[in-house]
C-alpha positions as CSV (number, residue, x, y, z in Angstrom):
1,M,92.1,37.7,65.2
2,N,93.0,34.8,67.4
3,W,96.5,36.5,67.7
4,V,94.9,40.0,69.2
5,V,93.0,37.9,71.8
6,A,96.5,36.2,72.6
7,L,98.3,39.3,73.1
8,C,95.7,41.0,75.1
9,G,95.7,37.9,77.5
10,W,99.5,37.9,77.5
11,F,99.5,41.7,78.7
12,W,96.8,41.3,81.2
13,T,97.9,38.1,82.6
14,D,101.5,37.9,82.1
15,L,102.9,41.4,82.0
16,L,100.5,43.1,84.5
17,G,100.7,39.8,86.5
18,A,104.3,40.1,86.9
19,G,103.8,43.7,88.0
20,V,101.3,42.4,90.8
21,R,104.0,40.1,91.9
22,A,106.5,42.5,92.1
23,V,104.6,44.9,94.1
24,E,103.4,42.2,96.4
25,G,107.1,41.2,96.9
26,A,108.3,44.7,97.2
27,F,105.8,45.3,100.4
28,G,105.8,42.0,101.5
29,L,102.1,41.5,100.8
30,D,99.7,38.4,100.7
31,P,98.6,37.3,97.5
32,L,95.9,39.5,96.4
33,G,92.2,38.1,95.7
34,P,90.7,39.0,92.1
35,V,89.5,42.3,92.8
36,G,92.7,43.7,94.5
37,A,94.7,42.2,91.3
38,T,92.6,43.7,89.1
39,T,92.6,47.1,91.0
40,L,96.2,46.9,91.0
41,R,96.7,46.2,87.3
42,V,94.3,49.3,86.2
43,A,96.6,51.4,88.2
44,L,99.4,49.7,86.9
45,I,98.0,50.8,83.2
46,L,97.0,54.6,84.2
47,V,100.0,55.7,86.1
48,P,102.6,55.5,83.3
49,L,99.5,56.5,80.7
50,C,99.4,60.2,82.8
51,V,102.7,60.2,82.8
52,V,103.0,60.0,79.1
53,L,100.0,62.6,78.8
54,E,102.3,65.2,81.3
55,G,105.3,64.6,79.0
56,W,103.6,64.9,75.7
57,A,101.7,68.1,77.0
58,R,105.1,69.8,78.4
59,L,106.6,68.9,75.3
60,R,103.9,70.6,73.3
61,N,104.1,73.8,75.4
62,A,107.8,74.0,74.8
63,V,107.5,73.8,71.3
64,H,104.7,76.3,71.0
65,D,107.0,78.6,73.3
66,W,110.0,78.1,71.2
67,R,107.9,79.2,67.9
68,V,106.8,82.1,69.5
69,R,110.0,83.0,70.5
70,R,111.2,82.5,66.9
71,S,108.5,84.6,65.5
72,M,109.4,87.2,67.9
73,A,113.2,87.4,67.5
74,G,114.3,91.0,67.5
75,F,110.9,92.0,68.8
76,E,111.4,94.9,71.2
77,V,108.7,97.0,73.0
78,P,108.5,100.3,71.6
79,P,110.2,102.9,73.7
80,E,108.7,104.9,76.4
81,E,109.0,108.3,74.6
82,G,106.1,106.8,72.1
83,N,104.0,106.3,75.0
84,D,102.2,103.7,72.7
85,E,99.8,102.2,75.9
86,F,97.6,100.8,73.4
87,G,100.0,99.1,71.4
88,D,102.0,97.4,74.7
89,T,98.3,96.2,75.5
90,L,97.5,94.9,72.3
91,E,101.1,92.7,72.2
92,A,100.5,91.7,75.8
93,A,96.9,90.2,74.9
94,K,98.7,88.5,71.8
95,H,102.3,87.6,73.7
96,P,101.4,88.1,77.4
97,K,104.3,86.5,78.9
98,H,107.3,88.2,76.3
99,T,105.8,91.3,76.5
100,M,106.0,91.8,80.1
101,E,109.6,90.2,80.0
102,E,110.6,92.7,77.8
103,L,109.2,95.6,80.0
104,R,110.6,93.9,82.9
105,R,113.9,93.8,81.7
106,Q,113.6,97.3,80.6
107,K,112.5,98.3,84.1
108,R,109.6,100.1,82.7
109,Y,107.4,99.1,85.7
110,G,105.0,101.4,85.4
111,R,104.2,100.5,81.7
112,M,103.8,97.2,83.4
113,A,101.3,98.0,85.9
114,D,99.1,100.3,83.1
115,V,98.9,97.4,80.9
116,Y,98.1,94.9,83.5
117,A,95.2,97.7,84.6
118,S,94.2,97.6,81.0
119,L,93.9,93.9,81.1
120,N,91.7,94.0,84.3
121,Q,94.3,92.5,86.4
122,P,94.4,94.6,89.5
123,G,96.0,93.1,91.7
124,E,99.2,92.4,89.5
125,A,99.0,96.4,88.5
126,A,99.0,96.9,92.1
127,R,102.2,94.8,92.5
128,W,104.0,96.9,89.9
129,Y,102.9,100.3,90.2
130,L,104.5,99.7,93.7
131,K,107.6,98.6,92.4
132,D,107.4,101.9,90.0
133,R,107.0,103.9,93.4
134,Q,103.4,105.0,92.4
135,P,101.6,103.9,95.8
136,L,98.7,106.0,94.9
137,R,98.0,103.9,91.9
138,A,98.6,100.8,93.6
139,A,96.1,101.7,96.5
140,E,93.2,102.2,93.4
141,E,94.1,99.0,91.7
142,L,94.3,97.0,95.2
143,A,90.7,99.2,96.0
144,K,89.5,97.3,92.9
145,A,90.9,94.0,93.4
146,G,88.6,93.9,96.9
147,Q,91.8,94.5,98.9
148,T,90.1,97.5,100.8
149,E,92.1,97.3,103.6
150,K,95.8,97.2,102.1
151,A,94.2,100.2,99.9
152,A,93.3,102.1,102.9
153,K,96.8,101.8,104.5
154,L,98.5,102.9,101.2
155,M,96.1,105.9,101.1
156,L,97.0,106.8,104.3
157,K,100.8,106.8,103.6
158,C,99.9,109.1,100.5
159,G,98.1,111.3,102.7
160,E,94.6,110.6,101.5
161,F,93.2,110.6,104.8
162,A,89.4,111.2,103.6
163,T,89.7,108.4,101.1
164,A,91.6,106.0,103.7
165,A,89.0,106.7,106.4
166,R,86.2,105.9,103.6
167,F,88.0,102.4,103.1
168,F,88.9,101.9,106.7
169,A,84.6,102.1,107.7
170,A,84.1,100.1,104.6
171,T,86.1,97.4,106.1
172,G,84.3,97.5,109.6
173,K,87.2,99.4,111.3
174,P,85.8,102.6,112.5
175,A,88.4,103.4,115.2
176,R,90.8,103.2,112.1
177,A,88.5,105.3,110.1
178,A,87.7,107.8,112.7
179,A,91.7,108.7,113.2
180,A,91.6,109.0,109.6
181,Y,88.8,111.6,109.6
182,E,90.9,113.2,112.2
183,K,93.9,114.0,109.9
184,A,91.7,114.8,107.4
185,Q,90.1,117.6,109.6
186,M,86.7,116.2,109.1
187,P,85.3,116.5,112.5
188,G,81.6,115.7,111.7
189,E,82.9,112.6,109.9
190,A,85.4,111.7,112.9
191,A,82.4,112.2,115.5
192,E,80.5,109.7,113.3
193,A,83.1,107.1,113.5
194,W,83.9,107.3,117.0
195,L,80.3,107.1,117.8
196,A,80.1,103.5,115.4
197,A,83.5,102.5,117.3
198,G,81.3,102.9,120.5
199,K,83.7,105.8,121.7
200,P,81.2,108.6,122.7
201,A,83.4,110.8,124.6
202,R,85.7,111.1,121.5
203,A,82.9,111.8,119.3
204,L,81.4,114.7,121.7
205,D,85.0,116.0,121.7
206,F,85.0,116.5,117.8
207,L,81.6,117.6,117.4
208,D,82.3,120.6,120.3
209,R,85.6,121.3,118.4
210,W,83.5,121.6,114.9
211,M,80.7,124.0,116.8
212,Q,83.4,125.9,117.9
213,A,85.1,126.2,114.7
214,A,82.1,127.2,112.9
215,A,81.2,130.6,114.1
216,A,77.3,131.0,115.0
217,G,75.4,133.1,112.4
218,T,77.5,131.9,109.4
219,P,76.5,129.4,107.0
220,E,79.4,126.8,108.2
221,G,77.6,127.3,111.9
222,E,74.3,126.3,110.8
223,R,76.0,123.5,108.8
224,A,77.9,122.4,111.8
225,A,74.6,122.7,114.2
226,D,72.6,120.3,111.0
227,G,75.4,117.8,111.4
228,A,75.4,117.7,115.5
229,Y,71.7,117.3,115.6
230,R,71.8,114.6,113.2
231,L,74.9,112.7,115.0
232,L,73.6,113.5,118.7
233,Q,70.2,111.8,117.4
234,N,72.0,108.6,117.3
235,A,73.3,109.1,120.5
236,R,70.2,109.3,123.1
237,E,71.9,106.4,125.1
238,M,74.7,108.6,127.0
239,A,74.8,109.1,130.7
240,G,76.5,110.8,133.5
241,P,79.1,113.7,131.8
242,E,78.3,112.5,128.6
243,A,74.8,113.1,128.5
244,E,75.5,116.6,130.0
245,R,77.7,117.3,127.3
246,R,75.0,116.2,124.6
247,R,72.6,118.3,126.3
248,A,74.9,121.2,126.1
249,L,76.0,120.7,122.6
250,L,72.0,120.3,121.6
251,A,71.3,123.6,123.4
252,E,73.7,124.9,121.2
253,A,72.6,123.9,117.9
254,G,69.0,124.9,118.9
255,R,70.5,128.8,119.5
256,R,72.3,128.6,116.0
257,F,68.9,127.0,114.6
258,H,66.8,130.3,115.9
259,A,69.5,132.6,114.4
260,A,69.1,131.1,111.3
261,G,65.6,131.9,111.3
262,R,64.6,128.0,111.8
263,G,62.4,128.5,114.9
264,A,60.1,125.6,114.9
265,L,63.3,123.2,114.7
266,A,64.9,125.0,117.7
267,A,62.0,125.0,119.9
268,R,62.3,121.0,119.7
269,V,65.8,121.2,119.8
270,M,65.9,123.2,123.3
271,E,63.1,121.0,124.7
272,E,65.1,118.0,124.2
273,A,68.2,119.6,125.6
274,G,66.5,120.2,128.9
275,A,66.6,124.2,128.1
276,F,62.6,124.4,128.7
277,A,63.0,128.4,129.6
278,E,64.3,128.9,126.4
279,A,62.1,126.3,124.5
280,A,59.0,128.0,126.0
281,E,60.2,131.7,125.0
282,L,60.6,130.2,121.7
283,F,57.4,128.5,121.4
284,A,55.6,131.7,122.5
285,R,57.2,133.5,119.5
286,L,55.8,131.0,117.6
287,G,52.5,131.6,119.0
288,N,52.3,128.1,120.0
289,E,51.1,128.9,123.7
290,A,50.2,125.0,124.8
291,E,53.7,124.0,124.1
292,A,55.1,127.3,125.8
293,R,53.0,126.8,128.7
294,R,53.8,123.1,129.0
295,C,57.6,124.2,128.8
296,F,57.3,127.1,131.1
297,G,56.0,124.6,133.7
298,R,58.7,122.0,133.2
299,A,61.4,124.6,133.8
300,K,59.5,125.9,136.8
301,G,59.2,122.5,137.9
302,G,62.8,121.7,137.0
303,S,62.0,118.4,135.2
């Protein structure tokens, strides 16, 4: 037992002490106190130990890779004609590195993307779909990966304007969403997005186009009136020319509601639009004499 104690004392005092003195001499330090010398001795033990452990881990990984390569000698991914996507996915789950290397060697980037998508790795799937010139599939995977703005830009390039618009809206970019809705020929959605972007004049332009494109007296015309009325309820703070245009659109929506047999709503909308004479006539037809007199009085008073 005494020899073990002596060996530990030699290791700690003589061997590590020589290391401490070497460090002091190399850096021109004054002799370290007990605490500093002890700390340095511990460091001289731990640093080589960490290096040895890292080397051992790398060696184990290298041996593991060599064994996998040896076990897969002659292995090839099934040809494309077989379309064995499940087999590729299974092999990728068992041997991901080597399966993907083989697919990449064969330049089967689309299959790589399919496998990554099935393994719930949408970021990698998007990367390889792009490599395989499948931007729409790449955009779908980017959206799954939470990269919504990138997905929206790709959707835009692919001509998927409505989807791109929804993605832009979800990322808080209403102006880009509105521009995409314009390309998708969705005037109601474009108008709503322009309102959200703080561009009421542009919104009114699209509401006006929507109303003109959908003829009065048709189901499409009534849907346009419903959509315009809903959006204009969220744009009550307009002033100047924009306020006048808003009232004109409300009046047109009211006339379409009347044509569709929705007299009560038409009367209220006409009153909100400032068309008091028409509102009074509608209230009178509905038998609401009090509202008719009130609107008629406002029409005569000009307010």
